[in-house]
C-alpha positions in Angstrom: 0.0 0.0 0.0 1.3 3.5 -0.9 2.1 5.8 2.0 0.8 9.3 2.0 3.1 12.3 2.6 2.4 12.5 6.3 3.5 8.8 6.7 6.6 9.2 4.6 8.0 12.6 5.8 8.2 14.3 9.2 8.5 18.0 10.0 12.1 18.7 10.9 13.4 15.8 8.8 16.6 16.7 6.7 16.9 15.3 3.2 19.3 15.6 0.3 17.5 16.3 -3.0 17.9 17.8 -6.5 15.7 20.8 -7.2 13.4 20.5 -10.2 11.2 23.0 -12.0 9.9 26.2 -10.7 6.3 26.1 -9.3 3.7 28.8 -8.8 3.9 30.3 -5.3 7.6 31.0 -4.8 8.6 27.3 -4.6 10.6 24.8 -6.7 9.6 21.2 -7.0 11.7 18.4 -5.5 10.9 14.7 -5.1 11.8 12.1 -2.5 10.6 8.5 -2.8 8.1 9.8 -5.4 6.8 12.3 -2.8 6.4 15.9 -4.1 8.0 18.6 -1.9 7.7 22.3 -2.5 11.0 23.9 -1.6 11.8 27.5 -0.9 15.2 29.1 -1.6 16.4 26.6 -4.2 17.0 26.9 -7.9 16.4 24.3 -10.7 19.3 21.9 -11.0 20.8 22.4 -7.6 21.7 19.6 -5.2 20.7 20.8 -1.7 19.9 19.7 1.8 16.4 20.6 2.8 14.5 20.7 6.1 10.8 19.7 6.0 8.7 22.5 7.4 5.1 21.3 6.8 3.4 18.1 5.6 -0.1 17.2 4.6 -1.6 14.1 3.0 -0.5 15.1 -0.5 2.5 17.4 -0.4 5.3 18.6 1.8 7.0 22.0 2.2 10.7 22.5 2.9 13.4 25.1 3.1 16.9 24.8 1.7 19.4 24.7 4.6 22.6 23.9 2.7 23.6 24.2 -1.0 25.8 21.3 -2.1 26.0 22.1 -5.8 25.0 25.7 -6.6 23.3 27.0 -9.8 25.2 29.6 -11.8 22.1 31.8 -11.4 22.5 31.8 -7.6 23.7 35.2 -6.1 24.2 36.4 -2.6 20.9 37.9 -1.5 21.3 41.7 -1.1 19.1 41.8 2.0 20.0 40.1 5.3 16.4 39.1 5.9 16.0 37.2 2.6 14.8 33.8 3.4 13.6 34.8 6.9 10.9 37.4 6.4 8.0 36.2 4.2 8.3 39.1 1.7 10.9 38.1 -0.9 11.0 34.7 -2.5 13.7 35.1 -5.1 16.5 37.4 -3.8 18.9 34.4 -4.1 18.3 34.3 -7.9 20.0 36.5 -10.5 17.3 39.1 -11.6 17.1 38.1 -15.3 16.8 34.5 -14.3 13.9 35.5 -12.0 12.1 36.8 -15.0 12.8 33.6 -17.0 11.3 31.5 -14.1 8.3 33.8 -14.0 7.7 33.5 -17.8 7.8 29.7 -17.3 5.2 30.0 -14.4 2.7 31.9 -16.6 3.0 29.4 -19.4 2.7 26.4 -17.1 -0.4 27.9 -15.3 -2.1 28.6 -18.7 -1.3 25.0 -19.9 -2.2 23.2 -16.6 -5.2 25.2 -15.4 -6.5 26.9 -18.5 -5.6 24.1 -21.0 -4.2 26.9 -23.1 -0.9 26.4 -24.9 0.4 30.0 -25.3 3.3 29.0 -27.5 0.9 27.0 -29.8 -1.2 30.1 -30.1 1.8 32.0 -31.2 2.5 34.0 -28.0 6.2 34.3 -27.2 5.6 35.4 -23.6 8.5 37.0 -21.8 8.1 38.7 -18.4 9.3 42.3 -19.1 11.7 44.2 -16.9 10.5 47.5 -15.5 12.6 50.2 -13.9 14.4 50.1 -11.5 16.2 47.3 -13.3 18.0 46.2 -10.1 14.7 45.0 -8.6 15.3 47.0 -5.5 13.6 50.2 -4.0 10.5 49.9 -6.1 7.7 49.4 -3.6 5.6 52.5 -2.8 3.2 50.9 -0.4 4.3 48.9 2.7 2.2 47.3 5.4 4.3 46.4 8.4 3.4 44.1 11.3 4.7 45.0 14.8 6.4 42.5 17.0 5.6 42.0 20.7 8.7 44.0 21.4 7.3 47.0 19.5 9.5 46.7 16.4 8.3 46.8 12.8 8.7 43.7 10.6 7.0 41.2 8.4 5.4 37.8 9.1 7.7 34.9 8.2 6.7 32.6 5.4 3.8 30.4 6.5 4.1 31.9 10.0 2.4 34.2 12.4 5.7 35.3 14.0 7.0 38.8 13.1 10.5 38.9 11.8 11.9 42.3 13.0 13.8 44.4 10.4 15.9 47.5 10.5 15.5 48.2 6.7 13.7 46.9 3.6 15.6 46.9 0.3 12.5 46.6 -1.9 10.8 49.6 -0.2 11.1 53.0 -2.0 14.0 54.9 -0.3 11.7 57.9 0.3 9.9 55.9 3.0 13.1 55.9 5.1 12.3 52.5 6.6 15.4 52.5 8.7 14.1 55.5 10.7 10.7 53.9 11.2 12.5 50.8 12.5 14.2 52.9 15.2 10.8 53.8 16.7 8.9 51.9 19.3 5.4 50.9 18.2 2.4 49.5 20.1 2.5 45.7 19.6 -1.1 45.5 18.3 -0.4 48.3 15.7 -0.4 48.0 12.0 1.9 50.5 10.3 1.1 51.4 6.7 3.5 53.7 4.7 2.7 55.1 1.3 4.8 57.3 -1.1 3.2 59.2 -3.9 4.6 60.0 -7.4 4.7 63.6 -6.2 7.1 62.7 -3.3 4.6 62.8 -0.5 5.1 60.3 2.4 2.2 59.1 4.6 2.4 57.0 7.7 -0.8 55.5 9.1 -0.9 53.5 12.4 -3.9 51.2 12.9 -6.0 53.3 10.5 -5.0 56.7 11.9 -2.7 59.1 10.1 0.3 60.0 12.2 2.4 61.9 9.6 2.1 63.2 6.1 -1.0 64.2 4.1 -4.3 62.4 4.5 -4.7 62.6 0.7 -1.9 61.7 -1.7 -1.6 63.2 -5.1 -0.7 60.6 -7.8 0.1 61.8 -11.3 -0.3 59.2 -14.1 0.1 60.4 -17.6 -2.2 63.4 -17.9 -4.3 62.5 -14.9 -3.8 63.9 -11.3 -5.6 61.8 -8.7 -6.1 62.6 -5.0 -6.3 59.3 -3.1 -6.4 58.1 0.5 -3.0 56.5 1.6 -4.8 53.3 2.6 -6.8 52.9 -0.7 -5.5 50.3 -3.1 -2.9 51.6 -5.4 -0.4 49.7 -7.6 2.6 49.2 -5.3 5.4 49.3 -7.9 6.4 52.9 -8.6 6.3 52.2 -12.4 3.2 50.1 -12.3 0.5 52.7 -12.8 2.0 54.1 -16.0 3.1 50.7 -17.3 -0.3 49.1 -16.8 -2.4 52.0 -18.0 -0.3 52.1 -21.2 -0.7 48.4 -21.7 -4.4 48.4 -21.1 -5.3 51.4 -23.2 -3.3 50.1 -26.1 -5.3 46.9 -26.0 -8.8 48.3 -25.5 -9.1 50.1 -28.8 -11.4 52.9 -27.5 -13.8 54.7 -29.8 -15.0 58.2 -28.9 -18.6 57.1 -28.1 -17.9 53.8 -26.3 -19.5 52.7 -23.1 -16.7 51.2 -21.0 -17.0 49.2 -17.8 -14.1 49.4 -15.3 -14.5 46.5 -12.9 -12.7 46.3 -9.5 -12.0 49.9 -10.4 -10.3 51.1 -7.2 -9.9 54.9 -7.1 -10.2 55.1 -10.9 -6.7 54.7 -12.2 -7.8 53.1 -15.5 -11.1 55.1 -15.7 -9.2 58.4 -15.7 -7.1 57.3 -18.7 -10.2 55.8 -20.5 -12.1 59.0 -20.0 -9.5 61.1 -21.7 -10.1 59.0 -24.9 -13.8 59.5 -24.9 -16.1 62.2 -26.2 -19.1 63.5 -24.3 -21.1 60.7 -25.9 -18.8 58.1 -24.3 -19.5 56.7 -20.8 -17.6 55.0 -18.1 -19.1 52.8 -15.3 -16.9 52.0 -12.4 -17.7 49.1 -10.0 -15.8 48.8 -6.7 -16.6 47.3 -3.3 -14.1 49.2 -1.1 -15.7 52.2 0.6 -12.5 54.2 0.8 -11.7 53.8 -2.9 -15.2 54.6 -3.9 -15.2 57.8 -1.8 -11.9 58.8 -3.5 -13.3 58.0 -6.9 -16.5 60.1 -6.3 -14.3 63.1 -5.5 -12.0 62.5 -8.5 -14.9 62.3 -11.0 -17.3 64.6 -9.3 -17.5 67.0 -12.3 -17.8 64.2 -14.9 -21.4 63.7 -16.0 -20.5 60.7 -18.2 -19.1 58.7 -15.2 -21.2 56.4 -13.0 -19.8 54.8 -9.9 -21.4 51.7 -8.4 -20.4 50.6 -5.0 -20.6 46.9 -4.2 -19.4 43.5 -5.3 -19.0 43.2 -9.1 -21.1 40.1 -9.2 -24.0 42.0 -7.6 -23.6 45.3 -9.5 -22.6 44.2 -13.0 -26.2 43.0 -13.9 -27.3 46.6 -13.5 -25.2 47.6 -16.5 -27.1 47.3 -19.8 -24.4 48.2 -22.3 -20.6 47.7 -22.4 -18.7 48.1 -25.6 -15.4 47.5 -23.7 -14.7 45.9 -20.3 -11.5 46.4 -18.3 -11.1 44.4 -15.1 -8.3 44.4 -12.5 -9.6 41.9 -9.9 -7.8 40.9 -6.6 -5.5 37.9 -6.5 -8.5 35.5 -6.5 -9.5 36.6 -9.9 -13.0 37.4 -11.3 -14.4 33.9 -11.1 -17.0 32.1 -13.2 -20.1 34.1 -12.2 -18.5 37.5 -13.1 -16.9 36.2 -16.3 -20.3 34.9 -17.5 -21.9 38.2 -16.6 -19.2 39.9 -18.7 -19.8 37.6 -21.7 -23.6 38.4 -21.5 -22.8 42.0 -22.4 -20.9 40.9 -25.5 -18.2 43.5 -25.3 -16.1 43.7 -28.4 -13.0 43.7 -26.2 -12.1 42.6 -22.7 -8.8 43.6 -21.1 -7.9 41.7 -18.0 -5.2 43.0 -15.7 -4.1 40.2 -13.4 -1.7 39.8 -10.4 -2.1 36.0 -10.3 -1.5 33.9 -13.4 -3.4 31.0 -12.0 -6.6 33.0 -11.6 -6.1 34.5 -15.0 -5.6 31.1 -16.6 -8.8 29.8 -15.0 -10.8 32.8 -16.1 -9.3 32.8 -19.5 -10.5 29.2 -20.0 -14.1 30.3 -19.0 -13.9 33.1 -21.6 -12.6 30.8 -24.3 -15.3 28.3 -23.6 -17.9 31.1 -23.8 -16.8 32.1 -27.3 -14.0 34.6 -26.9 -10.4 34.3 -28.1 -7.2 35.4 -26.6 -5.7 38.2 -28.7 -2.9 39.3 -26.5 -1.0 38.6 -23.4 2.0 40.5 -21.9 3.6 40.1 -18.5 5.6 42.6 -16.4 8.0 42.2 -13.5 6.2 44.6 -11.2 7.0 42.5 -8.1 10.8 41.8 -8.5 12.5 39.6 -5.9 9.1 38.1 -5.1 7.1 35.3 -6.9 4.3 37.6 -8.0 3.8 38.5 -11.7 1.5 41.1 -13.3 -0.2 40.1 -16.6 -2.4 42.0 -19.1 -4.5 39.9 -21.4 -6.9 40.9 -24.2 -9.9 38.9 -25.4 -12.4 39.5 -28.3 -15.3 37.5 -29.7 -14.0 34.5 -31.6 -16.6 34.9 -34.4 -16.0 38.5 -35.1 
């Protein structure tokens, strides 16, 4: 009788393995006695010693504790907390190689989950580098936990324990994290720091502003948006411009179009879309977060051709009677079958899907293809360097026309 993972492996056990292919989620796959182990801090082709950190009936998780035979892509992690705090998965991998692995992840997720062979469809997908090319000092939104000792830090991987830090190398330097780390914080606090494109810095503790403006000014292209520091905003400093450009180039907006912006946040994409429309054009935003909706209402207060619906997309989208174009930027879980089928009912001539999780995108892409749409375009951007996350922009249009 075949033993399951829990019977074969024990937490704390040390094994020698060879690291296989990269997997979604910041891991690499290794095998021991035909048992699949998801390993952090390895690289394909390496021989390593690993320590089992978790086991369930199907799979095990482990961390590399010693590299016996190193990959040529292995580098010394620039940050002393790499491998300890749960933030960065790939600091031990040369930056161009990180992007190669991420490209492979997107292709594998589309093939395995979506049953879509991107290469067979003619898409030569490569995750594109975005400034800063070093992959450091890019993050303009940080959410710190506080340790029992009152020090800021991050939760360790698969852990509720706070790893205290005295700096963060992916944080935008304007945040001055090293100064924040010298302060003593209440242990039940949550410290949120935001930097705007206009060089404003906001610090919020447990929902209350303690320094900096209570509204940040973000400039993207020709748009100037005033937003709350805690409202969702793309965290990479180059992301707003990069993603707006990618999405607008795919939408193919006509002056009188009715456009739906789903999971619209404060209206980053809507502002850019509006600049392409005449007075006969119309934009409907749907967003569930109250803070983001309040910001959007102020931003578009003078625009008679903008409608903002607050609530879950699945509940609000049936109100919409016409949508020539639909743009959606859902959270990591994706849109899901109910919303995708609601989108299809409106028969938009183009759907542009901005996704921060390739697995959810692949799943929703399959639903779209099964419903009579075709994949026209897919691009991917390294907007979360040093981590396992990837941002994709995909375009879909009716297969029959």
